[in-house]
N, C-alpha and C positions, 0 to 999 in steps of 0.2 A: 542240152537233156537235162543237168542236172539240176538246176532251178525251175524249169518243168516239174521233176521228181519234189523239188523242196518244194511247190506250189498244193502238187497233189495231197503230198503229205501230211502237208499246216492246213490244207483246205477241210481234208476228210478226220485231223486229229480234233483241230477248233470246232467245226460244227456239233461231231458227239457230242463234247464237252459243255460245248452252246447247250445243245439239247439236255440233257444230262440235269444240269445245274437250271435251268428250266426248268425241269420238270417236277424236281426236288423244288423249288420255292413256287411253287405253281404258278406261273408267268406265261402266257407264248409265244415258242420255239421264235424265231430271227434268226432265218437262212441269209437273210443280208449283210446283218450282225455278226454272223460268224465269219462266212467272208470277207468283211471286211477285218475283222482282227487279224484274219489266216493273211493276209496280205500286207497289214503290218505287222507283224512278226518273222515273213517270208522275208521281207528287206530287208530288221530288223538280224537275224544271222546272213545275210551277206555279206552285210555289214562287217559284224564280229566277226569271219570267213577273213576277210580282207585284211584283216585287222591282226588277228595271230599270225605269225610266223609258221610257217610250214615246216622247221625243220626242226629239229631237236637239240634244245643249248647241249654246249659244247664243258664240258668235263673242265674246271680248273683244277690248279694242280696238279694234274695227273701225267706223269709221265708217262712212257718208253719208251 
């Protein structure tokens, strides 16, 4: 479920960003380009989340 929501949010945000940039530059809006970039962004975020550990680092030198 989290991967589906990741793709939906990335598709929404990248498409909005793509629309705004296309409007500012006065070029044609391409939904396919935005969806392609959002898929790449989603895969990048999934890979980054797999590399980063979930637990916090242990405090060195702290004795209880």
